[in-house]
C-alpha positions as CSV (number, residue, x, y, z in Angstrom):
1,M,124.1,86.2,-72.8
2,K,127.0,88.6,-72.4
3,E,129.7,88.3,-75.0
4,V,133.1,87.4,-73.6
5,G,136.0,89.6,-74.6
6,M,139.0,88.3,-76.6
7,V,141.7,86.6,-74.5
8,F,144.5,87.7,-76.8
9,N,146.2,91.0,-76.3
10,T,146.1,93.6,-79.0
11,G,149.5,95.2,-79.5
12,A,150.2,98.7,-80.8
13,A,150.8,97.6,-84.4
14,L,147.6,95.6,-84.6
15,L,145.7,98.6,-83.1
16,D,147.3,100.9,-85.7
17,A,146.3,98.5,-88.5
18,I,142.7,98.2,-87.3
19,V,142.3,102.0,-86.9
20,L,143.9,102.7,-90.3
21,A,141.5,100.1,-91.9
22,V,138.5,101.7,-90.3
23,V,139.5,105.2,-91.3
24,N,140.4,104.1,-94.8
25,R,136.8,102.9,-95.4
26,D,135.6,106.5,-95.7
27,P,137.5,108.6,-98.3
28,E,136.3,111.9,-96.7
29,G,137.5,110.8,-93.2
30,T,135.5,109.9,-90.1
31,Y,135.2,111.1,-86.6
32,G,136.5,109.6,-83.3
33,Y,133.3,108.3,-81.8
34,K,132.4,106.5,-85.1
35,I,135.9,105.0,-85.2
36,T,135.5,103.8,-81.7
37,Q,132.1,102.2,-82.4
38,E,133.4,100.4,-85.5
39,V,136.6,99.2,-83.8
40,R,134.4,97.9,-80.9
41,Q,132.6,95.6,-83.4
42,V,135.9,93.6,-83.6
43,I,137.7,94.2,-80.3
44,E,136.9,95.7,-76.9
45,I,138.6,99.1,-76.7
46,S,138.0,102.2,-74.6
47,E,138.2,105.8,-75.9
48,S,141.1,106.4,-73.6
49,T,143.0,103.7,-75.5
50,L,141.8,104.8,-79.0
51,Y,142.6,108.5,-78.9
52,P,146.3,108.0,-78.2
53,V,146.4,105.6,-81.2
54,L,144.8,108.3,-83.3
55,R,147.3,110.9,-82.1
56,R,150.3,108.6,-82.7
57,L,149.0,107.9,-86.3
58,Q,148.6,111.6,-86.8
59,K,152.1,112.3,-85.5
60,D,153.5,109.6,-87.8
61,E,151.8,111.3,-90.7
62,C,149.5,108.4,-91.4
63,L,146.4,110.5,-90.6
64,I,145.4,114.1,-90.9
65,T,142.7,115.9,-89.0
66,Y,140.2,118.6,-89.8
67,D,137.2,120.0,-87.8
68,L,133.7,120.4,-89.1
69,E,130.7,121.9,-87.3
70,F,128.1,119.4,-86.3
71,S,125.0,120.5,-84.2
72,G,126.7,123.6,-83.0
73,R,130.0,121.9,-82.0
74,N,133.2,121.2,-83.8
75,R,133.7,117.5,-84.6
76,R,137.3,116.3,-85.3
77,Y,137.6,114.1,-88.4
78,Y,140.5,111.8,-89.2
79,K,141.5,111.1,-92.8
80,I,144.1,108.6,-94.0
81,T,147.1,109.9,-95.9
82,E,149.1,108.3,-98.7
83,K,151.7,107.3,-96.0
84,G,148.9,105.8,-94.0
85,R,147.6,103.8,-97.0
86,A,151.1,102.5,-97.5
87,Q,151.4,101.5,-93.8
88,L,148.0,99.9,-94.0
89,S,149.1,97.9,-97.1
90,M,152.2,96.7,-95.2
91,Y,150.1,95.8,-92.2
92,T,147.6,93.9,-94.3
93,G,150.3,91.9,-96.0
94,E,151.9,91.1,-92.7
95,W,148.6,90.1,-91.2
96,Y,147.7,87.6,-93.9
97,T,151.2,86.1,-93.6
98,Y,150.9,85.9,-89.8
99,A,147.3,84.6,-89.8
100,G,148.2,82.0,-92.4
101,K,151.1,80.7,-90.3
102,L,148.8,80.6,-87.2
103,N,146.1,78.8,-89.1
104,R,148.6,76.2,-90.3
105,I,149.6,75.6,-86.7
106,F,146.0,75.4,-85.4
107,T,145.0,73.0,-88.2
108,G,148.2,70.9,-87.9
109,E,149.3,71.7,-91.5
110,A,152.5,73.3,-90.2
111,F,153.6,69.9,-89.0
112,T,153.0,67.9,-92.2
113,S,156.3,68.7,-94.0
114,P,157.3,66.1,-96.5
115,D,160.7,66.1,-94.8
116,V,159.4,65.3,-91.3
117,P,156.9,62.5,-90.8
118,N,153.8,63.3,-88.6
119,N,154.6,60.7,-86.1
120,V,158.2,61.4,-85.4
121,S,159.1,60.2,-81.9
122,E,162.1,61.3,-79.9
123,E,165.1,58.9,-80.1
124,K,165.6,57.0,-76.8
125,A,168.9,57.3,-75.1
126,V,171.0,54.2,-75.2
């Protein structure tokens, strides 16, 4: 059975966070194709979408690049910087806050405030 893609859009900030998290896993850095494969385990993304994200993160000084020879070719590696780690930390905190709020909505917990009863009905006009 073919896996169905996610119905939610992935915005630029979430893409940045995902890429930074993947690159951060390898202290020596990792290369573009491997990043694409790891990100694809979570969301559907094309290389034509991923490489502009990598360039933007490099421009924003969150990633640095270096080239190493591999099988007679140069392979570009991406490594997270201190600024990138700080950005990832901020994204991670924001994600947990956001996900927690969404979870409370999906489970109904967001509507169980002690100040507002669960079964509040609208007042009828007189």
